[in-house]
GUFITI-580011 format. One record per residue (C-alpha): residue number from 1; x, y, z; residue in one letter. Coordinates in Angstrom, 2 decimals. Example, Ala and Ser with C-alpha at 12.3 -4.5 7.8 and 13.67 -1.06 7.14 Angstrom:
<sites>
(1 (12.30 -4.50 7.80) "A");
(2 (13.67 -1.06 7.14) "S");
</sites>
This chain:
<sites>
(1 (149.58 154.86 60.39) "M");
(2 (147.30 152.04 59.24) "E");
(3 (148.65 150.10 56.25) "E");
(4 (146.71 150.50 53.04) "Q");
(5 (144.52 147.56 52.09) "K");
(6 (145.85 145.41 49.29) "L");
(7 (143.66 144.92 46.20) "P");
(8 (143.20 141.13 46.49) "L");
(9 (142.64 140.92 50.25) "E");
(10 (139.10 139.68 49.67) "D");
(11 (140.35 136.52 47.94) "L");
(12 (141.29 133.26 49.65) "R");
(13 (143.45 130.85 47.65) "V");
(14 (144.35 127.25 48.44) "V");
(15 (147.55 126.30 46.63) "E");
(16 (147.98 122.57 46.11) "L");
(17 (150.73 122.55 43.49) "G");
(18 (154.46 122.04 43.89) "T");
(19 (157.65 123.43 42.42) "L");
(20 (157.20 126.19 39.90) "L");
(21 (154.17 126.96 37.75) "A");
(22 (151.33 126.62 40.27) "G");
(23 (153.20 128.15 43.22) "P");
(24 (154.40 131.08 41.09) "F");
(25 (150.77 131.93 40.40) "S");
(26 (150.13 131.76 44.14) "G");
(27 (153.07 134.07 44.77) "R");
(28 (151.72 136.72 42.39) "M");
(29 (148.26 136.63 43.96) "L");
(30 (149.79 136.78 47.45) "A");
(31 (151.93 139.78 46.48) "D");
(32 (148.72 141.75 45.99) "F");
(33 (147.06 140.64 49.20) "G");
(34 (145.27 137.36 48.52) "A");
(35 (145.33 134.97 51.48) "E");
(36 (147.23 132.06 49.96) "V");
(37 (147.21 128.83 51.95) "I");
(38 (150.04 126.60 50.78) "K");
(39 (149.33 122.86 51.21) "V");
(40 (152.09 120.27 51.57) "E");
(41 (151.71 116.56 52.40) "P");
(42 (152.76 115.83 56.00) "P");
(43 (156.33 114.58 56.07) "G");
(44 (156.87 115.27 52.37) "K");
(45 (157.70 118.87 51.62) "S");
(46 (157.44 120.70 48.33) "D");
(47 (160.80 119.94 46.58) "P");
(48 (161.17 123.68 46.04) "M");
(49 (162.20 124.00 49.69) "R");
(50 (165.52 122.43 48.71) "N");
(51 (166.01 123.66 45.13) "W");
(52 (168.78 126.02 44.13) "G");
(53 (171.63 127.20 46.29) "K");
(54 (171.38 127.01 50.07) "S");
(55 (172.81 128.74 53.12) "K");
(56 (173.03 127.02 56.49) "D");
(57 (170.99 124.19 54.97) "G");
(58 (168.15 126.51 53.95) "I");
(59 (167.14 126.71 50.29) "G");
(60 (167.38 130.27 48.94) "L");
(61 (164.59 129.96 46.37) "W");
(62 (161.82 128.94 48.76) "W");
(63 (161.58 132.20 50.77) "P");
(64 (160.90 134.01 47.48) "I");
(65 (158.52 131.54 45.85) "Q");
(66 (156.45 131.13 49.02) "S");
(67 (156.52 134.68 50.33) "R");
(68 (153.31 135.99 51.89) "N");
(69 (151.81 132.47 52.00) "K");
(70 (150.47 130.48 54.94) "K");
(71 (151.75 126.92 55.30) "S");
(72 (149.60 123.94 56.26) "I");
(73 (150.07 120.20 55.98) "T");
(74 (147.32 117.98 54.59) "L");
(75 (147.30 114.46 53.13) "N");
(76 (145.05 114.56 50.08) "L");
(77 (145.60 110.89 49.33) "R");
(78 (143.48 109.94 52.34) "E");
(79 (139.71 110.30 52.56) "E");
(80 (139.90 112.31 55.78) "K");
(81 (142.31 114.73 54.16) "G");
(82 (140.03 115.09 51.17) "Q");
(83 (137.16 115.82 53.52) "G");
(84 (139.15 118.57 55.23) "I");
(85 (139.97 120.16 51.88) "L");
(86 (136.27 120.13 51.04) "K");
(87 (135.62 122.03 54.25) "E");
(88 (138.25 124.56 53.24) "L");
(89 (136.64 124.87 49.80) "V");
(90 (133.46 126.20 51.40) "K");
(91 (135.42 129.32 52.38) "E");
(92 (137.76 129.49 49.38) "T");
(93 (137.68 131.51 46.16) "D");
(94 (140.46 129.84 44.18) "I");
(95 (142.14 126.44 44.10) "I");
(96 (145.55 126.30 42.37) "I");
(97 (146.89 122.92 41.31) "E");
(98 (149.56 121.77 38.86) "N");
(99 (149.35 117.99 39.14) "F");
(100 (149.12 115.68 36.15) "R");
(101 (145.54 115.73 34.77) "P");
(102 (143.34 113.19 36.51) "G");
(103 (145.10 113.46 39.88) "T");
(104 (142.44 115.66 41.47) "M");
(105 (139.75 113.37 40.10) "E");
(106 (141.54 110.33 41.54) "K");
(107 (141.48 112.05 44.92) "W");
(108 (137.72 112.72 44.66) "N");
(109 (138.50 116.41 44.32) "L");
(110 (137.33 117.08 40.77) "S");
(111 (136.02 120.50 39.88) "Y");
(112 (132.53 119.04 39.59) "E");
(113 (132.68 117.75 43.17) "E");
(114 (134.24 120.91 44.60) "L");
(115 (132.02 123.36 42.70) "S");
(116 (128.97 121.47 43.99) "A");
(117 (130.16 122.52 47.46) "I");
(118 (131.03 126.07 46.36) "N");
(119 (129.62 127.17 42.98) "P");
(120 (131.77 130.33 43.10) "R");
(121 (134.98 128.31 43.21) "L");
(122 (137.61 128.96 40.53) "I");
(123 (140.06 126.13 39.87) "M");
(124 (143.36 127.13 38.25) "V");
(125 (144.84 124.03 36.62) "R");
(126 (148.32 124.14 35.10) "T");
(127 (149.82 121.07 33.44) "S");
(128 (152.20 120.10 30.68) "G");
(129 (149.60 119.66 27.95) "F");
(130 (146.28 120.80 29.39) "G");
(131 (143.24 118.94 30.67) "Q");
(132 (142.15 117.63 27.25) "T");
(133 (143.76 116.22 24.12) "G");
(134 (145.78 113.08 23.31) "P");
(135 (148.79 114.20 25.37) "Y");
(136 (146.89 115.22 28.50) "K");
(137 (148.17 112.31 30.60) "N");
(138 (151.81 112.84 29.71) "R");
(139 (154.18 114.21 32.32) "A");
(140 (155.33 117.64 31.22) "G");
(141 (157.88 119.85 32.90) "F");
(142 (158.73 123.36 31.73) "G");
(143 (161.67 122.10 29.68) "S");
(144 (159.34 119.92 27.61) "V");
(145 (156.91 122.81 27.18) "G");
(146 (159.75 125.02 25.97) "E");
(147 (160.79 122.35 23.48) "A");
(148 (157.33 121.52 22.12) "M");
(149 (156.19 125.13 22.23) "G");
(150 (158.91 126.04 19.72) "G");
(151 (161.20 128.07 21.96) "L");
(152 (164.14 125.69 22.30) "R");
(153 (164.58 125.37 18.53) "N");
(154 (165.21 129.11 18.19) "V");
(155 (167.40 129.45 21.31) "T");
(156 (171.18 129.32 20.94) "G");
(157 (173.58 129.56 18.04) "F");
(158 (173.05 128.03 14.59) "E");
(159 (176.18 125.84 14.76) "D");
(160 (175.21 124.31 18.13) "R");
(161 (172.35 122.19 19.52) "P");
(162 (169.21 123.88 20.91) "P");
(163 (169.83 125.53 24.27) "S");
(164 (167.79 126.37 27.32) "R");
(165 (167.32 129.88 28.61) "I");
(166 (169.02 130.36 31.98) "G");
(167 (165.75 130.45 33.96) "V");
(168 (162.62 128.25 34.07) "S");
(169 (160.83 130.38 31.51) "V");
(170 (158.28 127.72 30.48) "G");
(171 (156.94 127.36 34.01) "D");
(172 (156.97 131.10 34.58) "T");
(173 (155.07 131.83 31.37) "L");
(174 (152.48 129.22 32.31) "A");
(175 (152.13 130.83 35.74) "A");
(176 (151.65 134.27 34.18) "L");
(177 (148.95 133.03 31.79) "F");
(178 (147.30 131.05 34.60) "A");
(179 (147.23 134.15 36.82) "T");
(180 (145.74 136.25 34.03) "I");
(181 (143.10 133.58 33.49) "G");
(182 (142.42 133.44 37.22) "C");
(183 (141.83 137.19 37.46) "L");
(184 (139.66 137.12 34.34) "V");
(185 (137.57 134.39 35.97) "A");
(186 (137.31 136.42 39.19) "V");
(187 (136.13 139.44 37.21) "H");
(188 (133.57 137.38 35.31) "E");
(189 (132.33 135.84 38.56) "R");
(190 (131.45 139.32 39.77) "N");
(191 (128.76 139.34 37.06) "H");
(192 (127.64 135.71 36.90) "S");
(193 (128.25 134.59 40.49) "G");
(194 (129.76 131.38 39.12) "K");
(195 (133.25 129.96 39.16) "G");
(196 (134.98 128.03 36.39) "Q");
(197 (138.13 126.12 35.46) "V");
(198 (141.22 127.94 34.18) "V");
(199 (143.11 125.39 32.05) "D");
(200 (146.71 126.40 31.28) "T");
(201 (149.20 124.19 29.44) "A");
(202 (152.96 124.73 29.59) "L");
(203 (153.52 124.14 25.88) "Y");
(204 (150.66 126.49 24.93) "E");
(205 (152.00 129.24 27.16) "S");
(206 (155.36 129.04 25.40) "V");
(207 (153.78 128.76 21.94) "F");
(208 (151.69 131.87 22.63) "S");
(209 (154.81 134.08 22.66) "I");
(210 (156.33 132.64 19.49) "M");
(211 (155.37 135.68 17.40) "E");
(212 (154.91 134.89 13.67) "S");
(213 (156.48 131.41 13.80) "L");
(214 (153.51 129.71 12.11) "I");
(215 (152.67 132.21 9.32) "P");
(216 (156.42 132.51 8.64) "D");
(217 (156.34 128.81 7.78) "Y");
(218 (152.93 128.46 6.13) "L");
(219 (152.83 131.72 4.19) "L");
(220 (156.50 132.50 3.58) "A");
(221 (158.06 129.03 3.62) "G");
(222 (160.50 130.12 6.32) "Y");
(223 (161.48 128.00 9.32) "V");
(224 (162.85 130.03 12.20) "R");
(225 (166.12 128.63 13.46) "E");
(226 (168.74 129.49 16.05) "R");
(227 (170.35 132.83 15.29) "M");
(228 (172.40 133.54 18.42) "G");
(229 (172.17 137.17 19.48) "N");
(230 (170.49 138.51 16.35) "I");
(231 (166.93 138.60 15.02) "L");
(232 (166.49 137.54 11.38) "P");
(233 (166.02 140.59 9.19) "G");
(234 (166.12 142.98 12.16) "V");
(235 (169.25 145.12 12.44) "A");
(236 (171.04 146.47 14.24) "P");
(237 (170.05 144.49 17.31) "S");
(238 (173.00 142.66 18.81) "N");
(239 (175.71 142.64 21.46) "I");
(240 (178.88 144.61 20.81) "Y");
(241 (182.36 144.35 22.34) "F");
(242 (183.93 147.43 23.95) "T");
(243 (187.43 148.71 24.67) "K");
(244 (187.32 147.49 28.28) "D");
(245 (186.40 143.98 27.13) "R");
(246 (182.72 144.24 28.01) "T");
(247 (179.67 143.46 25.90) "Y");
(248 (176.83 145.95 25.59) "I");
(249 (173.45 145.50 23.97) "V");
(250 (172.26 147.97 21.33) "I");
(251 (168.83 147.88 19.71) "G");
(252 (168.46 150.42 16.90) "A");
(253 (166.51 148.67 14.17) "N");
(254 (163.84 151.33 13.52) "S");
(255 (164.71 154.12 11.08) "D");
(256 (164.57 156.95 13.61) "G");
(257 (166.64 155.17 16.23) "V");
(258 (169.17 154.05 13.63) "F");
(259 (169.60 157.66 12.55) "T");
(260 (170.31 158.61 16.17) "R");
(261 (172.79 155.74 16.48) "L");
(262 (174.67 157.01 13.43) "C");
(263 (174.81 160.46 15.02) "E");
(264 (176.08 158.93 18.27) "A");
(265 (178.85 157.20 16.34) "M");
(266 (179.79 160.49 14.67) "G");
(267 (178.79 159.15 11.27) "N");
(268 (175.37 160.68 10.47) "P");
(269 (175.74 160.05 6.74) "G");
(270 (175.59 156.30 7.35) "L");
(271 (171.82 156.57 7.83) "A");
(272 (171.51 157.75 4.22) "E");
(273 (173.64 154.95 2.80) "D");
(274 (171.34 152.83 0.60) "E");
(275 (172.72 149.68 2.26) "R");
(276 (171.32 150.84 5.61) "F");
(277 (168.68 153.49 4.91) "S");
(278 (165.66 151.16 5.29) "T");
(279 (164.64 148.41 7.67) "H");
(280 (164.82 145.85 4.85) "Y");
(281 (168.23 147.03 3.69) "A");
(282 (169.69 146.84 7.18) "R");
(283 (168.34 143.31 7.53) "G");
(284 (170.02 142.32 4.27) "E");
(285 (173.32 143.87 5.35) "N");
(286 (173.22 142.84 8.98) "M");
(287 (176.78 141.55 9.28) "K");
(288 (178.22 144.67 7.69) "L");
(289 (176.34 147.15 9.89) "I");
(290 (177.16 145.11 13.01) "D");
(291 (180.87 145.21 12.14) "S");
(292 (180.73 149.00 11.68) "I");
(293 (179.00 149.46 15.04) "I");
(294 (181.45 147.17 16.84) "E");
(295 (184.40 149.04 15.34) "E");
(296 (182.98 152.12 17.10) "W");
(297 (182.20 150.40 20.43) "T");
(298 (185.71 148.89 20.54) "K");
(299 (187.12 152.41 20.59) "S");
(300 (185.29 153.23 23.84) "L");
(301 (184.89 151.85 27.33) "D");
(302 (181.41 150.42 27.92) "A");
(303 (180.20 153.21 30.21) "Q");
(304 (181.47 155.89 27.83) "E");
(305 (179.64 154.30 24.90) "A");
(306 (176.47 153.89 26.93) "L");
(307 (176.50 157.51 28.04) "E");
(308 (176.76 158.68 24.42) "I");
(309 (173.99 156.29 23.33) "L");
(310 (171.71 157.35 26.20) "A");
(311 (172.22 161.01 25.34) "E");
(312 (171.10 160.30 21.77) "K");
(313 (168.13 158.20 22.86) "G");
(314 (169.45 154.87 21.56) "V");
(315 (168.25 151.79 23.56) "P");
(316 (171.34 150.20 25.04) "S");
(317 (172.63 148.61 28.22) "G");
(318 (175.14 146.41 29.97) "L");
(319 (174.57 142.68 30.32) "I");
(320 (173.96 142.50 34.07) "Y");
(321 (174.94 139.86 36.58) "T");
(322 (173.59 139.90 40.14) "A");
(323 (176.44 142.27 41.07) "K");
(324 (175.38 144.95 38.58) "E");
(325 (171.72 144.57 39.51) "I");
(326 (172.52 145.20 43.17) "L");
(327 (174.64 148.25 42.34) "E");
(328 (172.17 149.83 39.91) "D");
(329 (170.45 152.98 41.28) "P");
(330 (167.41 152.44 39.07) "H");
(331 (166.73 149.05 40.64) "Y");
(332 (166.99 150.73 44.03) "K");
(333 (164.71 153.62 43.16) "E");
(334 (162.09 151.23 41.77) "R");
(335 (162.31 149.02 44.92) "E");
(336 (163.18 145.96 42.87) "M");
(337 (165.45 144.52 45.57) "I");
(338 (163.44 144.05 48.75) "L");
(339 (164.92 143.00 52.08) "K");
(340 (162.66 140.86 54.23) "V");
(341 (163.33 139.44 57.69) "D");
(342 (163.99 135.70 57.72) "H");
(343 (163.91 133.91 61.09) "P");
(344 (167.13 131.99 60.40) "D");
(345 (168.99 133.99 57.75) "L");
(346 (168.23 137.49 58.96) "G");
(347 (167.82 140.15 56.27) "E");
(348 (166.84 138.28 53.11) "F");
(349 (167.05 139.96 49.66) "P");
(350 (164.46 139.10 47.03) "M");
(351 (162.95 140.52 43.82) "P");
(352 (160.45 143.33 44.23) "G");
(353 (156.85 143.28 43.08) "I");
(354 (155.81 143.54 39.44) "V");
(355 (153.76 145.32 38.19) "P");
(356 (153.73 148.63 40.07) "K");
(357 (150.24 149.90 40.91) "L");
(358 (149.98 153.63 41.56) "S");
(359 (147.26 153.53 44.23) "R");
(360 (147.17 149.99 45.62) "T");
(361 (150.67 148.53 45.17) "P");
(362 (151.52 145.02 46.28) "G");
(363 (153.58 144.27 49.34) "R");
(364 (155.85 141.53 50.72) "V");
(365 (154.86 140.98 54.33) "K");
(366 (157.07 138.00 55.08) "E");
(367 (159.37 135.43 53.53) "A");
(368 (158.09 131.92 52.82) "G");
(369 (157.32 129.89 55.92) "A");
(370 (160.47 128.06 57.00) "E");
(371 (158.48 125.37 58.83) "K");
(372 (155.94 123.05 57.21) "M");
(373 (152.54 123.41 58.82) "G");
(374 (153.42 126.67 60.53) "K");
(375 (149.84 127.88 60.13) "H");
(376 (148.00 124.61 60.89) "N");
(377 (146.46 125.95 64.08) "M");
(378 (145.40 129.22 62.49) "E");
(379 (143.64 127.49 59.60) "I");
(380 (142.32 124.31 61.17) "Y");
(381 (141.39 125.69 64.54) "S");
(382 (140.71 129.34 63.74) "G");
(383 (139.07 128.96 60.34) "M");
(384 (137.51 125.48 60.51) "L");
(385 (136.89 125.42 64.26) "G");
(386 (138.64 122.10 64.93) "M");
(387 (139.40 121.20 68.55) "K");
(388 (142.91 120.50 69.81) "E");
(389 (142.12 116.82 70.44) "E");
(390 (140.87 116.38 66.89) "E");
(391 (144.01 117.98 65.50) "L");
(392 (146.21 115.71 67.61) "E");
(393 (144.36 112.66 66.26) "T");
(394 (144.70 113.84 62.66) "L");
(395 (148.39 114.42 63.20) "Q");
(396 (148.88 110.91 64.58) "K");
(397 (147.00 109.50 61.59) "E");
(398 (149.30 111.44 59.23) "N");
(399 (146.37 113.42 57.83) "I");
(400 (147.86 116.80 58.77) "I");
</sites>
């Protein structure tokens, strides 16, 4: 049976960025069928190839981040390499880059120059602080974006210094916003026939999810601070210890859900107690209601408590590690752990595709290319029509 066409198969993407934010955008587009051509300088691989844990000398993050992509080598610091990229641009829909602002211009690869070659070109640019403004030339990793976007100050416990979240959330948020912007630009191009620049800043991507941080301060004189596992004025929403020495999460801050929680605990009258009967009252008496809930959870094993809560429709769950994720039947049913063949490591597990599309779902065809330049011949010879002798010369000159 012929495989169903993927929704972005008509898009060709050239990914120039390294590490996280830019390549994560490329990964999402590739998951839904875009032809993503990953560019690395000859002899100098993307550091992501070696990030994280490894097995048999092979980085375990790379096959995920670069899945479904084609790998070529190209030296953009040299004029010949820039010329080759300009040839690629003629047949390309989207350029993804996450260099410091001004780098593409220094390489004679500004949007103005590239769009003159291909007016339909969309350039997705992700950087620490964006392409304009007084900070545009500053180096900016995700950690800095998380700090200056306001996230770090509210992460952790009030009696300790600001903490990082356990994943590179700043880079990932920037990639998500960049991908949204990219698809918006593609949609708009269908009407205008013209490309444009998608300018995404790490700090802005983080700041965009910071809820009412600014009006809290300007209109209510309140500065959000670190609150550990609770939300200020929102209760109950916390982690609770159980009889078998496990923590579970319970979120029951709305009136209806709180009523169901009280029923689950065998104490329905608690929902009528004036200390807990309204959202505001529960926020004011947060510590007291949390202690009452934990007294109940400590009398039960985690799974027993969760079964009771699920039956009553109270949002709750275990705090998963990789072990619990792999054992969870819901993850399996939703195909959130995929197993892809890797030429050196064999069956390679990786996260499934998000979001799920009912008619044209995404697909992982292959793990990230283990060898730099694996697709040089396919792209340079097949797509650009270069002869073998020319390719050999370019390789000797360290252009590809």
